[in-house]
N, CA, C and O atoms as a GROMACS GRO file, in nm:
protein
  240
    1MET      N    1   4.897  -0.242  -8.354
    1MET     CA    2   5.036  -0.204  -8.359
    1MET      C    3   5.075  -0.171  -8.503
    1MET      O    4   5.048  -0.248  -8.595
    2GLU      N    5   5.137  -0.057  -8.521
    2GLU     CA    6   5.179  -0.012  -8.653
    2GLU      C    7   5.316  -0.070  -8.687
    2GLU      O    8   5.406  -0.073  -8.603
    3LEU      N    9   5.331  -0.115  -8.812
    3LEU     CA   10   5.458  -0.171  -8.856
    3LEU      C   11   5.556  -0.060  -8.890
    3LEU      O   12   5.517   0.047  -8.936
    4SER      N   13   5.683  -0.087  -8.867
    4SER     CA   14   5.787   0.007  -8.911
    4SER      C   15   5.803  -0.005  -9.062
    4SER      O   16   5.752  -0.099  -9.123
    5ILE      N   17   5.874   0.090  -9.121
    5ILE     CA   18   5.899   0.084  -9.265
    5ILE      C   19   5.973  -0.044  -9.299
    5ILE      O   20   5.941  -0.110  -9.398
    6GLN      N   21   6.071  -0.079  -9.218
    6GLN     CA   22   6.148  -0.201  -9.244
    6GLN      C   23   6.058  -0.324  -9.243
    6GLN      O   24   6.066  -0.409  -9.332
    7GLU      N   25   5.973  -0.333  -9.141
    7GLU     CA   26   5.884  -0.449  -9.130
    7GLU      C   27   5.787  -0.456  -9.247
    7GLU      O   28   5.763  -0.564  -9.301
    8ARG      N   29   5.733  -0.342  -9.285
    8ARG     CA   30   5.636  -0.340  -9.396
    8ARG      C   31   5.701  -0.381  -9.528
    8ARG      O   32   5.644  -0.459  -9.604
    9LEU      N   33   5.820  -0.327  -9.555
    9LEU     CA   34   5.889  -0.363  -9.679
    9LEU      C   35   5.926  -0.511  -9.682
    9LEU      O   36   5.916  -0.576  -9.786
   10LYS      N   37   5.969  -0.563  -9.568
   10LYS     CA   38   6.001  -0.706  -9.563
   10LYS      C   39   5.875  -0.790  -9.584
   10LYS      O   40   5.878  -0.887  -9.660
   11ASP      N   41   5.765  -0.753  -9.519
   11ASP     CA   42   5.639  -0.826  -9.537
   11ASP      C   43   5.596  -0.826  -9.683
   11ASP      O   44   5.553  -0.930  -9.734
   12LEU      N   45   5.607  -0.712  -9.749
   12LEU     CA   46   5.568  -0.704  -9.890
   12LEU      C   47   5.656  -0.794  -9.976
   12LEU      O   48   5.607  -0.861 -10.067
   13ARG      N   49   5.786  -0.794  -9.947
   13ARG     CA   50   5.878  -0.879 -10.024
   13ARG      C   51   5.848  -1.026 -10.002
   13ARG      O   52   5.844  -1.104 -10.097
   14VAL      N   53   5.826  -1.065  -9.877
   14VAL     CA   54   5.798  -1.204  -9.844
   14VAL      C   55   5.664  -1.248  -9.902
   14VAL      O   56   5.652  -1.359  -9.954
   15GLU      N   57   5.562  -1.162  -9.894
   15GLU     CA   58   5.431  -1.195  -9.951
   15GLU      C   59   5.441  -1.227 -10.099
   15GLU      O   60   5.366  -1.310 -10.150
   16ARG      N   61   5.532  -1.162 -10.168
   16ARG     CA   62   5.550  -1.185 -10.311
   16ARG      C   63   5.652  -1.293 -10.342
   16ARG      O   64   5.679  -1.324 -10.458
   17GLY      N   65   5.710  -1.351 -10.235
   17GLY     CA   66   5.805  -1.462 -10.253
   17GLY      C   67   5.935  -1.419 -10.317
   17GLY      O   68   5.997  -1.496 -10.391
   18LEU      N   69   5.979  -1.295 -10.290
   18LEU     CA   70   6.102  -1.245 -10.351
   18LEU      C   71   6.218  -1.251 -10.253
   18LEU      O   72   6.202  -1.230 -10.133
   19THR      N   73   6.335  -1.280 -10.306
   19THR     CA   74   6.458  -1.268 -10.229
   19THR      C   75   6.506  -1.124 -10.243
   19THR      O   76   6.457  -1.049 -10.328
   20LEU      N   77   6.603  -1.084 -10.160
   20LEU     CA   78   6.661  -0.950 -10.175
   20LEU      C   79   6.724  -0.934 -10.313
   20LEU      O   80   6.717  -0.826 -10.372
   21GLU      N   81   6.785  -1.040 -10.364
   21GLU     CA   82   6.848  -1.035 -10.496
   21GLU      C   83   6.744  -1.010 -10.606
   21GLU      O   84   6.767  -0.931 -10.697
   22GLN      N   85   6.631  -1.077 -10.596
   22GLN     CA   86   6.525  -1.058 -10.696
   22GLN      C   87   6.468  -0.917 -10.687
   22GLN      O   88   6.443  -0.854 -10.790
   23LEU      N   89   6.448  -0.869 -10.566
   23LEU     CA   90   6.397  -0.733 -10.550
   23LEU      C   91   6.497  -0.632 -10.603
   23LEU      O   92   6.459  -0.533 -10.665
   24GLU      N   93   6.625  -0.657 -10.579
   24GLU     CA   94   6.731  -0.570 -10.629
   24GLU      C   95   6.719  -0.554 -10.781
   24GLU      O   96   6.729  -0.443 -10.833
   25GLU      N   97   6.697  -0.664 -10.850
   25GLU     CA   98   6.683  -0.660 -10.996
   25GLU      C   99   6.558  -0.583 -11.038
   25GLU      O  100   6.561  -0.508 -11.136
   26GLN      N  101   6.449  -0.601 -10.966
   26GLN     CA  102   6.322  -0.539 -11.002
   26GLN      C  103   6.322  -0.387 -10.982
   26GLN      O  104   6.266  -0.314 -11.064
   27VAL      N  105   6.383  -0.340 -10.874
   27VAL     CA  106   6.376  -0.197 -10.842
   27VAL      C  107   6.506  -0.122 -10.871
   27VAL      O  108   6.514  -0.001 -10.852
   28ASN      N  109   6.607  -0.196 -10.916
   28ASN     CA  110   6.735  -0.136 -10.953
   28ASN      C  111   6.799  -0.060 -10.835
   28ASN      O  112   6.848   0.052 -10.851
   29LEU      N  113   6.798  -0.122 -10.720
   29LEU     CA  114   6.869  -0.072 -10.602
   29LEU      C  115   6.963  -0.181 -10.555
   29LEU      O  116   6.934  -0.300 -10.570
   30SER      N  117   7.074  -0.143 -10.499
   30SER     CA  118   7.172  -0.241 -10.453
   30SER      C  119   7.120  -0.317 -10.331
   30SER      O  120   7.033  -0.270 -10.258
   31LYS      N  121   7.177  -0.436 -10.311
   31LYS     CA  122   7.141  -0.515 -10.193
   31LYS      C  123   7.178  -0.440 -10.066
   31LYS      O  124   7.109  -0.451  -9.965
   32SER      N  125   7.288  -0.364 -10.072
   32SER     CA  126   7.326  -0.290  -9.952
   32SER      C  127   7.223  -0.182  -9.919
   32SER      O  128   7.194  -0.158  -9.802
   33ALA      N  129   7.168  -0.118 -10.021
   33ALA     CA  130   7.062  -0.018  -9.998
   33ALA      C  131   6.938  -0.086  -9.944
   33ALA      O  132   6.876  -0.039  -9.849
   34LEU      N  133   6.900  -0.197 -10.005
   34LEU     CA  134   6.782  -0.270  -9.959
   34LEU      C  135   6.805  -0.330  -9.821
   34LEU      O  136   6.714  -0.331  -9.738
   35GLY      N  137   6.924  -0.380  -9.796
   35GLY     CA  138   6.955  -0.438  -9.667
   35GLY      C  139   6.959  -0.335  -9.556
   35GLY      O  140   6.940  -0.369  -9.439
   36SER      N  141   6.983  -0.211  -9.591
   36SER     CA  142   6.989  -0.107  -9.488
   36SER      C  143   6.852  -0.082  -9.426
   36SER      O  144   6.842  -0.024  -9.319
   37TYR      N  145   6.746  -0.127  -9.494
   37TYR     CA  146   6.613  -0.115  -9.435
   37TYR      C  147   6.603  -0.199  -9.307
   37TYR      O  148   6.522  -0.169  -9.220
   38LYS      N  149   6.685  -0.302  -9.297
   38LYS     CA  150   6.681  -0.390  -9.181
   38LYS      C  151   6.751  -0.328  -9.061
   38LYS      O  152   6.724  -0.365  -8.946
   39ALA      N  153   6.839  -0.234  -9.086
   39ALA     CA  154   6.917  -0.174  -8.978
   39ALA      C  155   6.828  -0.098  -8.881
   39ALA      O  156   6.725  -0.042  -8.920
   40LYS      N  157   6.869  -0.097  -8.758
   40LYS     CA  158   6.792  -0.025  -8.656
   40LYS      C  159   6.792   0.125  -8.684
   40LYS      O  160   6.692   0.193  -8.659
   41ASP      N  161   6.903   0.176  -8.734
   41ASP     CA  162   6.916   0.319  -8.761
   41ASP      C  163   6.920   0.340  -8.911
   41ASP      O  164   7.026   0.333  -8.973
   42PHE      N  165   6.804   0.366  -8.970
   42PHE     CA  166   6.797   0.378  -9.114
   42PHE      C  167   6.768   0.520  -9.159
   42PHE      O  168   6.716   0.541  -9.268
   43LYS      N  169   6.801   0.618  -9.076
   43LYS     CA  170   6.771   0.757  -9.109
   43LYS      C  171   6.850   0.808  -9.228
   43LYS      O  172   6.812   0.910  -9.287
   44ASP      N  173   6.957   0.742  -9.266
   44ASP     CA  174   7.037   0.787  -9.379
   44ASP      C  175   6.989   0.734  -9.514
   44ASP      O  176   7.050   0.762  -9.616
   45ILE      N  177   6.881   0.658  -9.516
   45ILE     CA  178   6.826   0.606  -9.640
   45ILE      C  179   6.760   0.721  -9.716
   45ILE      O  180   6.682   0.797  -9.659
   46SER      N  181   6.793   0.732  -9.843
   46SER     CA  182   6.736   0.841  -9.922
   46SER      C  183   6.588   0.816  -9.948
   46SER      O  184   6.541   0.702  -9.946
   47HIS      N  185   6.516   0.923  -9.972
   47HIS     CA  186   6.374   0.912 -10.005
   47HIS      C  187   6.356   0.829 -10.133
   47HIS      O  188   6.262   0.751 -10.145
   48TYR      N  189   6.449   0.847 -10.226
   48TYR     CA  190   6.446   0.774 -10.352
   48TYR      C  191   6.450   0.623 -10.327
   48TYR      O  192   6.381   0.547 -10.394
   49ALA      N  193   6.532   0.581 -10.231
   49ALA     CA  194   6.546   0.438 -10.201
   49ALA      C  195   6.423   0.381 -10.132
   49ALA      O  196   6.406   0.259 -10.129
   50ILE      N  197   6.338   0.465 -10.078
   50ILE     CA  198   6.213   0.418 -10.019
   50ILE      C  199   6.101   0.423 -10.123
   50ILE      O  200   6.014   0.335 -10.126
   51ILE      N  201   6.104   0.524 -10.208
   51ILE     CA  202   5.999   0.542 -10.309
   51ILE      C  203   6.003   0.430 -10.414
   51ILE      O  204   5.898   0.382 -10.456
   52LYS      N  205   6.122   0.390 -10.457
   52LYS     CA  206   6.132   0.285 -10.561
   52LYS      C  207   6.063   0.156 -10.521
   52LYS      O  208   5.981   0.106 -10.599
   53PRO      N  209   6.092   0.098 -10.403
   53PRO     CA  210   6.020  -0.025 -10.367
   53PRO      C  211   5.870   0.000 -10.345
   53PRO      O  212   5.787  -0.085 -10.377
   54ALA      N  213   5.835   0.117 -10.291
   54ALA     CA  214   5.692   0.148 -10.269
   54ALA      C  215   5.618   0.150 -10.402
   54ALA      O  216   5.507   0.096 -10.411
   55LYS      N  217   5.675   0.210 -10.503
   55LYS     CA  218   5.611   0.211 -10.636
   55LYS      C  219   5.603   0.070 -10.692
   55LYS      O  220   5.501   0.031 -10.750
   56PHE      N  221   5.710  -0.007 -10.675
   56PHE     CA  222   5.711  -0.146 -10.723
   56PHE      C  223   5.598  -0.226 -10.660
   56PHE      O  224   5.530  -0.303 -10.728
   57TYR      N  225   5.577  -0.207 -10.529
   57TYR     CA  226   5.473  -0.279 -10.457
   57TYR      C  227   5.335  -0.217 -10.474
   57TYR      O  228   5.234  -0.280 -10.442
   58GLY      N  229   5.329  -0.094 -10.524
   58GLY     CA  230   5.201  -0.028 -10.541
   58GLY      C  231   5.141   0.022 -10.411
   58GLY      O  232   5.019   0.019 -10.392
   59VAL      N  233   5.228   0.068 -10.320
   59VAL     CA  234   5.182   0.119 -10.190
   59VAL      C  235   5.232   0.262 -10.169
   59VAL      O  236   5.324   0.308 -10.237
   60ASP      N  237   5.170   0.331 -10.075
   60ASP     CA  238   5.211   0.467 -10.040
   60ASP      C  239   5.329   0.463  -9.946
   60ASP      O  240   5.378   0.568  -9.905
   0.00000   0.00000   0.00000
């Protein structure tokens, strides 16, 4: 089973023991932007908001 983007980003954050607040500081995105990954309908998330955490985690 393939993980959704939301599930993968949450797994990466949890694996590193980060809270949303800590991740917010590291990637310079607001909690509301990061929290929107949890929403069922996340089609309005900008590519930039997905690329920043991906670069931080070192994933594609």
